[in-house]
LOTI-437095 format. One record per residue: residue in one letter; x, y, z of N, C-alpha, C, O in turn. Coordinates in Angstrom, 3 decimals. Example, Ala and Ser with C-alpha at 12.3 -4.5 7.8 and 13.67 -1.06 7.14 Angstrom:
BEGIN
{A {13.190 -5.690 7.800} {12.300 -4.500 7.800} {13.200 -3.300 7.800} {14.236 -3.319 8.465}} {S {12.850 -2.250 7.080} {13.670 -1.060 7.140} {12.900 0.030 7.870} {13.409 1.138 8.039}} 
REM end
This chain:
BEGIN
{M {23.099 -25.629 46.058} {22.035 -26.559 45.764} {22.233 -27.062 44.345} {22.492 -26.287 43.425}} {R {22.110 -28.337 44.187} {22.310 -28.962 42.887} {20.981 -29.517 42.402} {20.254 -30.188 43.134}} {V {20.682 -29.210 41.119} {19.436 -29.696 40.546} {19.774 -30.805 39.560} {20.633 -30.649 38.692}} {T {19.102 -31.891 39.709} {19.303 -32.996 38.761} {17.977 -33.267 38.076} {16.903 -33.091 38.650}} {A {18.088 -33.699 36.832} {16.874 -33.981 36.059} {16.713 -35.477 35.914} {17.671 -36.211 35.671}} {D {15.521 -35.890 36.064} {15.182 -37.291 35.855} {15.289 -37.560 34.353} {14.622 -36.882 33.570}} {P {16.114 -38.536 33.922} {16.278 -38.796 32.490} {14.959 -39.107 31.792} {14.773 -38.716 30.640}} {E {14.049 -39.795 32.455} {12.753 -40.119 31.848} {11.918 -38.850 31.662} {11.239 -38.686 30.648}} {A {11.977 -37.957 32.651} {11.232 -36.696 32.540} {11.806 -35.835 31.426} {11.052 -35.185 30.701}} {L {13.137 -35.818 31.273} {13.777 -35.068 30.205} {13.400 -35.640 28.843} {13.135 -34.880 27.912}} {R {13.371 -36.955 28.709} {12.992 -37.589 27.445} {11.555 -37.225 27.088} {11.245 -36.960 25.927}} {K {10.683 -37.213 28.088} {9.287 -36.871 27.829} {9.134 -35.394 27.464} {8.276 -35.039 26.657}} {A {9.963 -34.536 28.056} {9.885 -33.111 27.761} {10.317 -32.804 26.335} {9.786 -31.892 25.702}} {L {11.286 -33.571 25.829} {11.786 -33.387 24.476} {11.204 -34.435 23.537} {11.923 -34.981 22.700}} {A {9.958 -34.712 23.660} {9.338 -35.747 22.848} {8.002 -35.272 22.312} {7.370 -34.366 22.855}} {L {7.598 -35.909 21.239} {6.255 -35.707 20.728} {5.349 -36.682 21.451} {5.698 -37.848 21.635}} {V {4.202 -36.209 21.855} {3.279 -37.058 22.598} {2.154 -37.470 21.670} {1.529 -36.639 21.012}} {Y {1.912 -38.761 21.633} {0.805 -39.294 20.848} {-0.154 -39.990 21.802} {0.267 -40.771 22.655}} {I {-1.407 -39.714 21.660} {-2.406 -40.423 22.456} {-3.247 -41.224 21.488} {-3.871 -40.674 20.580}} {S {-3.256 -42.518 21.690} {-3.977 -43.393 20.775} {-5.471 -43.360 21.071} {-5.908 -42.742 22.042}} {E {-6.254 -44.035 20.221} {-7.708 -44.066 20.394} {-8.108 -44.751 21.695} {-9.155 -44.436 22.262}} {D {-7.288 -45.682 22.174} {-7.620 -46.357 23.425} {-6.971 -45.663 24.633} {-6.773 -46.275 25.683}} {N {-6.641 -44.354 24.459} {-6.104 -43.510 25.514} {-4.748 -43.957 26.055} {-4.406 -43.643 27.195}} {Q {-3.993 -44.668 25.270} {-2.621 -45.010 25.642} {-1.722 -43.851 25.221} {-1.901 -43.306 24.132}} {T {-0.771 -43.466 26.047} {0.144 -42.374 25.735} {1.452 -42.955 25.240} {2.036 -43.840 25.865}} {Y {1.904 -42.439 24.101} {3.164 -42.874 23.517} {4.060 -41.658 23.337} {3.587 -40.570 23.010}} {Y {5.354 -41.850 23.555} {6.326 -40.771 23.384} {7.243 -41.143 22.234} {7.673 -42.288 22.099}} {S {7.529 -40.155 21.418} {8.449 -40.362 20.304} {9.497 -39.269 20.397} {9.159 -38.085 20.382}} {S {10.746 -39.641 20.490} {11.816 -38.657 20.635} {11.937 -37.812 19.373} {11.758 -38.295 18.255}} {L {12.245 -36.534 19.587} {12.466 -35.631 18.465} {13.863 -35.850 17.911} {14.824 -35.999 18.665}} {T {13.969 -35.868 16.612} {15.294 -35.951 15.991} {15.853 -34.541 15.882} {15.142 -33.567 16.128}} {K {17.127 -34.430 15.512} {17.730 -33.113 15.343} {17.018 -32.327 14.242} {16.833 -31.116 14.367}} {N {16.619 -33.005 13.170} {15.899 -32.326 12.084} {14.554 -31.810 12.564} {14.144 -30.706 12.204}} {D {13.854 -32.616 13.389} {12.566 -32.172 13.923} {12.754 -30.933 14.795} {11.997 -29.968 14.686}} {M {13.769 -30.967 15.661} {14.011 -29.834 16.542} {14.385 -28.593 15.737} {13.931 -27.492 16.052}} {A {15.201 -28.756 14.711} {15.615 -27.618 13.896} {14.415 -27.007 13.169} {14.279 -25.785 13.107}} {S {13.556 -27.851 12.626} {12.401 -27.307 11.904} {11.412 -26.665 12.877} {10.808 -25.645 12.548}} {H {11.234 -27.245 14.073} {10.361 -26.631 15.079} {10.930 -25.288 15.533} {10.192 -24.315 15.692}} {L {12.236 -25.243 15.740} {12.877 -24.005 16.150} {12.733 -22.942 15.066} {12.418 -21.789 15.358}} {F {12.964 -23.333 13.819} {12.834 -22.404 12.694} {11.411 -21.859 12.592} {11.217 -20.653 12.436}} {L {10.422 -22.736 12.679} {9.027 -22.298 12.579} {8.634 -21.412 13.756} {7.871 -20.460 13.595}} {S {9.157 -21.728 14.939} {8.870 -20.902 16.118} {9.470 -19.509 15.967} {8.819 -18.512 16.278}} {L {10.709 -19.441 15.491} {11.343 -18.141 15.272} {10.620 -17.358 14.191} {10.436 -16.148 14.326}} {L {10.212 -18.019 13.130} {9.477 -17.367 12.054} {8.152 -16.793 12.576} {7.779 -15.672 12.233}} {A {7.459 -17.558 13.394} {6.196 -17.084 13.971} {6.445 -15.893 14.901} {5.664 -14.942 14.911}} {L {7.513 -15.940 15.668} {7.858 -14.849 16.570} {8.169 -13.576 15.792} {7.690 -12.499 16.147}} {I {8.970 -13.692 14.731} {9.317 -12.530 13.908} {8.072 -11.948 13.252} {7.890 -10.731 13.227}} {A {7.220 -12.812 12.723} {5.979 -12.339 12.090} {5.097 -11.630 13.119} {4.491 -10.603 12.813}} {G {5.027 -12.161 14.308} {4.228 -11.530 15.353} {4.783 -10.175 15.752} {4.023 -9.225 15.941}} {L {6.089 -10.076 15.881} {6.697 -8.797 16.240} {6.545 -7.782 15.118} {6.311 -6.603 15.381}} {A {6.673 -8.219 13.885} {6.533 -7.308 12.753} {5.122 -6.750 12.666} {4.936 -5.593 12.291}} {S {4.135 -7.552 13.007} {2.757 -7.067 12.929} {2.431 -6.105 14.065} {1.452 -5.364 13.979}} {C {3.227 -6.103 15.118} {2.977 -5.217 16.247} {3.645 -3.860 16.086} {3.353 -2.939 16.849}} {Q {4.537 -3.716 15.108} {5.222 -2.449 14.923} {4.246 -1.395 14.441} {3.321 -1.685 13.683}} {T {4.461 -0.178 14.886} {3.627 0.911 14.396} {4.122 1.310 13.030} {5.314 1.219 12.740}} {N {3.211 1.751 12.194} {3.554 2.165 10.848} {4.214 3.528 10.920} {3.557 4.527 11.212}} {S {5.522 3.570 10.653} {6.247 4.826 10.753} {6.079 5.681 9.505} {6.373 6.876 9.529}} {M {5.607 5.080 8.413} {5.380 5.861 7.201} {4.128 6.719 7.404} {3.161 6.289 8.033}} {R {4.163 7.912 6.871} {3.005 8.783 7.060} {1.851 8.231 6.243} {2.021 7.788 5.107}} {E {0.691 8.268 6.840} {-0.484 7.824 6.119} {-0.900 8.940 5.184} {-0.808 10.120 5.524}} {T {-1.355 8.561 4.013} {-1.744 9.542 3.026} {-2.969 10.302 3.497} {-3.980 9.712 3.876}} {E {-2.861 11.596 3.467} {-3.980 12.446 3.828} {-4.482 13.090 2.549} {-3.749 13.830 1.894}} {Y {-5.709 12.817 2.196} {-6.288 13.387 0.997} {-6.923 14.721 1.323} {-7.472 14.915 2.407}} {E {-6.841 15.643 0.366} {-7.456 16.945 0.512} {-8.732 16.970 -0.316} {-8.868 16.239 -1.297}} {T {-9.643 17.806 0.087} {-10.884 17.999 -0.657} {-11.002 19.480 -0.973} {-10.753 20.331 -0.118}} {A {-11.389 19.784 -2.225} {-11.530 21.181 -2.623} {-12.543 21.298 -3.753} {-12.774 20.360 -4.517}} {T {-13.130 22.471 -3.829} {-13.903 22.809 -5.019} {-12.884 23.336 -6.015} {-12.117 24.246 -5.702}} {A {-12.875 22.770 -7.203} {-11.848 23.102 -8.184} {-12.484 23.316 -9.547} {-13.653 22.998 -9.763}} {T {-11.698 23.857 -10.458} {-12.116 23.995 -11.843} {-11.317 22.992 -12.663} {-10.086 22.992 -12.645}} {L {-12.031 22.146 -13.375} {-11.399 21.153 -14.239} {-11.399 21.707 -15.651} {-12.453 22.010 -16.209}} {L {-10.214 21.839 -16.226} {-10.076 22.369 -17.582} {-9.754 21.229 -18.537} {-8.869 20.416 -18.271}} {W {-10.474 21.176 -19.647} {-10.184 20.194 -20.696} {-9.569 20.961 -21.861} {-10.216 21.814 -22.467}} {T {-8.306 20.646 -22.168} {-7.584 21.371 -23.221} {-7.486 20.573 -24.510} {-6.891 21.040 -25.481}} {G {-8.052 19.392 -24.534} {-8.031 18.559 -25.731} {-7.110 17.365 -25.579} {-6.259 17.310 -24.691}} {E {-7.310 16.411 -26.475} {-6.489 15.192 -26.463} {-5.028 15.532 -26.748} {-4.736 16.342 -27.629}} {I {-4.122 14.920 -26.011} {-2.694 15.148 -26.202} {-2.280 14.762 -27.619} {-1.436 15.423 -28.224}} {A {-2.868 13.702 -28.142} {-2.526 13.235 -29.491} {-2.976 14.229 -30.567} {-2.491 14.187 -31.697}} {A {-3.898 15.113 -30.212} {-4.403 16.100 -31.184} {-3.945 17.503 -30.787} {-4.696 18.464 -30.955}} {D {-2.735 17.633 -30.269} {-2.115 18.893 -29.875} {-2.781 19.578 -28.688} {-2.596 20.778 -28.484}} {G {-3.545 18.837 -27.912} {-4.077 19.370 -26.666} {-3.137 19.000 -25.531} {-2.078 18.416 -25.760}} {C {-3.521 19.336 -24.316} {-2.685 19.002 -23.148} {-3.461 18.232 -22.093} {-3.046 18.178 -20.935}} {G {-4.588 17.633 -22.483} {-5.361 16.837 -21.543} {-6.058 17.692 -20.504} {-6.504 18.802 -20.795}} {F {-6.149 17.164 -19.281} {-6.817 17.873 -18.189} {-5.825 18.706 -17.394} {-4.661 18.342 -17.227}} {E {-6.323 19.827 -16.913} {-5.630 20.642 -15.923} {-6.638 20.904 -14.818} {-7.844 20.939 -15.065}} {V {-6.151 21.087 -13.612} {-7.019 21.359 -12.474} {-6.571 22.668 -11.837} {-5.388 22.864 -11.559}} {V {-7.524 23.551 -11.611} {-7.227 24.825 -10.947} {-7.810 24.748 -9.540} {-9.018 24.603 -9.352}} {I {-6.910 24.849 -8.554} {-7.309 24.826 -7.145} {-6.799 26.112 -6.515} {-5.596 26.367 -6.481}} {E {-7.725 26.915 -6.019} {-7.389 28.192 -5.373} {-6.465 29.040 -6.252} {-5.500 29.630 -5.764}} {G {-6.770 29.094 -7.545} {-6.028 29.937 -8.474} {-4.736 29.344 -9.000} {-4.064 29.988 -9.806}} {K {-4.362 28.151 -8.580} {-3.113 27.527 -9.030} {-3.423 26.311 -9.894} {-4.294 25.505 -9.564}} {K {-2.683 26.187 -11.027} {-2.910 25.071 -11.946} {-2.051 23.863 -11.584} {-0.887 23.985 -11.203}} {Y {-2.676 22.688 -11.719} {-2.008 21.415 -11.467} {-2.287 20.470 -12.623} {-3.311 20.579 -13.296}} {L {-1.370 19.549 -12.843} {-1.611 18.464 -13.797} {-1.904 17.187 -13.010} {-1.141 16.818 -12.117}} {P {-2.998 16.518 -13.337} {-3.267 15.230 -12.674} {-2.388 14.141 -13.293} {-2.356 13.974 -14.512}} {E {-1.687 13.412 -12.449} {-0.814 12.351 -12.975} {-1.613 11.123 -13.389} {-1.097 10.259 -14.097}} {N {-2.842 11.040 -12.964} {-3.682 9.885 -13.307} {-4.961 10.363 -14.008} {-6.063 10.227 -13.475}} {E {-4.796 10.917 -15.198} {-5.951 11.431 -15.950} {-7.010 10.360 -16.188} {-8.188 10.680 -16.344}} {E {-6.608 9.110 -16.218} {-7.575 8.029 -16.460} {-8.608 7.927 -15.336} {-9.652 7.299 -15.512}} {A {-8.328 8.537 -14.186} {-9.289 8.533 -13.074} {-10.414 9.544 -13.295} {-11.406 9.545 -12.567}} {I {-10.257 10.396 -14.293} {-11.270 11.413 -14.596} {-12.156 10.866 -15.708} {-11.671 10.494 -16.777}} {D {-13.451 10.823 -15.447} {-14.406 10.256 -16.396} {-14.397 11.043 -17.709} {-14.249 12.265 -17.714}} {A {-14.558 10.326 -18.814} {-14.552 10.937 -20.145} {-15.687 11.940 -20.330} {-15.613 12.795 -21.212}} {S {-16.729 11.851 -19.517} {-17.840 12.805 -19.638} {-17.401 14.239 -19.346} {-18.065 15.182 -19.777}} {F {-16.295 14.421 -18.620} {-15.792 15.762 -18.327} {-15.110 16.392 -19.546} {-14.759 17.571 -19.507}} {K {-14.919 15.630 -20.625} {-14.303 16.161 -21.846} {-15.295 16.941 -22.704} {-14.909 17.541 -23.707}} {S {-16.560 16.936 -22.321} {-17.577 17.601 -23.136} {-17.585 19.120 -22.937} {-18.162 19.831 -23.760}} {Q {-16.968 19.637 -21.877} {-16.909 21.078 -21.624} {-15.463 21.484 -21.378} {-14.674 20.711 -20.833}} {E {-15.125 22.693 -21.781} {-13.763 23.179 -21.564} {-13.481 23.459 -20.100} {-12.345 23.313 -19.649}} {S {-14.506 23.861 -19.347} {-14.330 24.226 -17.945} {-15.515 23.706 -17.134} {-16.670 23.947 -17.484}} {T {-15.218 22.990 -16.044} {-16.269 22.414 -15.205} {-15.900 22.599 -13.736} {-14.777 22.291 -13.335}} {Q {-16.833 23.100 -12.936} {-16.644 23.169 -11.488} {-16.837 21.755 -10.934} {-17.826 21.094 -11.252}} {V {-15.902 21.294 -10.111} {-15.970 19.943 -9.559} {-15.628 19.951 -8.083} {-14.975 20.862 -7.575}} {Q {-16.085 18.917 -7.415} {-15.666 18.634 -6.043} {-14.585 17.568 -6.179} {-14.837 16.489 -6.713}} {L {-13.395 17.866 -5.702} {-12.234 17.030 -5.964} {-11.621 16.535 -4.663} {-11.398 17.312 -3.735}} {E {-11.353 15.247 -4.606} {-10.543 14.678 -3.530} {-9.229 14.297 -4.181} {-9.218 13.593 -5.191}} {F {-8.120 14.753 -3.616} {-6.830 14.591 -4.292} {-5.690 14.516 -3.292} {-5.850 14.763 -2.097}} {E {-4.528 14.161 -3.840} {-3.289 14.125 -3.066} {-2.254 14.952 -3.817} {-2.054 14.757 -5.016}} {R {-1.609 15.856 -3.133} {-0.526 16.628 -3.755} {0.703 15.728 -3.863} {1.045 15.017 -2.918}} {L {1.362 15.761 -5.016} {2.544 14.933 -5.231} {3.805 15.786 -5.096} {3.788 16.968 -5.438}} {P {4.890 15.203 -4.604} {6.105 15.993 -4.353} {6.829 16.433 -5.622} {7.483 17.475 -5.628}} {D {6.721 15.653 -6.695} {7.457 15.971 -7.913} {6.522 16.548 -8.974} {5.411 16.052 -9.159}} {P {6.970 17.597 -9.672} {6.137 18.167 -10.733} {6.099 17.230 -11.947} {6.928 16.332 -12.093}} {I {5.111 17.472 -12.807} {4.998 16.719 -14.056} {5.604 17.559 -15.163} {5.320 18.750 -15.286}} {D {6.433 16.930 -15.958} {7.078 17.575 -17.095} {6.416 17.003 -18.349} {6.778 15.917 -18.803}} {R {5.452 17.729 -18.905} {4.680 17.215 -20.037} {4.889 18.106 -21.250} {4.732 19.325 -21.180}} {Q {5.243 17.479 -22.358} {5.363 18.217 -23.613} {4.095 17.942 -24.405} {3.807 16.800 -24.764}} {C {3.348 18.994 -24.671} {2.089 18.821 -25.358} {1.749 20.082 -26.138} {2.393 21.119 -25.982}} {G {0.747 19.977 -26.963} {0.303 21.121 -27.737} {1.311 21.479 -28.815} {2.161 20.671 -29.187}} {M {1.202 22.687 -29.303} {2.071 23.161 -30.382} {3.376 23.752 -29.850} {4.259 24.110 -30.629}} {L {3.497 23.853 -28.541} {4.677 24.470 -27.947} {5.845 23.486 -27.926} {5.674 22.334 -27.526}} {P {7.032 23.929 -28.353} {8.182 23.015 -28.353} {8.755 22.770 -26.959} {9.383 21.738 -26.725}} {Q {8.549 23.701 -26.033} {9.106 23.535 -24.698} {8.129 22.736 -23.822} {6.914 22.826 -24.001}} {P {8.665 21.958 -22.880} {7.795 21.179 -21.985} {7.051 22.088 -21.022} {7.485 23.203 -20.733}} {R {5.933 21.597 -20.536} {5.146 22.306 -19.520} {5.401 21.617 -18.190} {4.982 20.476 -17.993}} {V {6.069 22.281 -17.298} {6.348 21.732 -15.975} {5.349 22.365 -15.006} {5.323 23.581 -14.814}} {M {4.524 21.497 -14.400} {3.516 21.978 -13.459} {3.494 21.081 -12.238} {3.873 19.912 -12.304}} {D {3.044 21.641 -11.119} {2.861 20.840 -9.915} {1.851 19.731 -10.205} {0.953 19.889 -11.032}} {A {2.014 18.624 -9.516} {1.202 17.445 -9.813} {0.292 17.077 -8.650} {0.595 17.317 -7.482}} {I {-0.842 16.483 -9.024} {-1.759 15.913 -8.045} {-2.167 14.531 -8.527} {-2.048 14.208 -9.709}} {R {-2.648 13.726 -7.597} {-3.256 12.428 -7.919} {-4.726 12.547 -7.547} {-5.071 12.822 -6.397}} {V {-5.578 12.338 -8.529} {-7.022 12.429 -8.306} {-7.499 11.162 -7.601} {-7.249 10.050 -8.067}} {V {-8.183 11.338 -6.478} {-8.766 10.214 -5.738} {-10.213 10.044 -6.137} {-10.656 8.933 -6.426}} {S {-10.958 11.148 -6.155} {-12.347 11.113 -6.624} {-12.711 12.490 -7.151} {-12.158 13.509 -6.738}} {I {-13.661 12.483 -8.078} {-14.086 13.731 -8.684} {-15.577 13.634 -8.976} {-16.064 12.602 -9.439}} {A {-16.308 14.732 -8.698} {-17.735 14.757 -8.943} {-18.179 16.184 -9.150} {-17.534 17.120 -8.679}} {Q {-19.281 16.349 -9.855} {-19.850 17.683 -9.990} {-20.675 17.981 -8.745} {-21.439 17.134 -8.282}} {P {-20.519 19.198 -8.199} {-21.253 19.515 -6.968} {-22.752 19.650 -7.194} {-23.497 19.914 -6.251}} 
REM end
């Protein structure tokens, strides 16, 4: 069986259709540039659609919550070591001390409710009068409040 295409039907299929205000239909043939840009935009839309449908293979951050002791050891510039956090008997250095409100600097030790994320790499901080660096496990503070 042989299929033949009507040349007029093919021209209309590969054409832009314009309908005027008086309901007249006009066909305008697509140029190679028009077809290339339409093809490019169609492929771009397809790729964007497929990318948005992919599942996120990266692990979503799971924050932990704990009652902790927040220790204020003094300003680093004044030979202190900033904040330390004790969770279940283990000391951690917060990598984002700026997330801890300055009001917690008024006491050396404060019980807090802490939402945090454990970080894979320890913090190597040189502070205080000690010449050797202090390497401690690190956390990122998400939220902190007094219970």
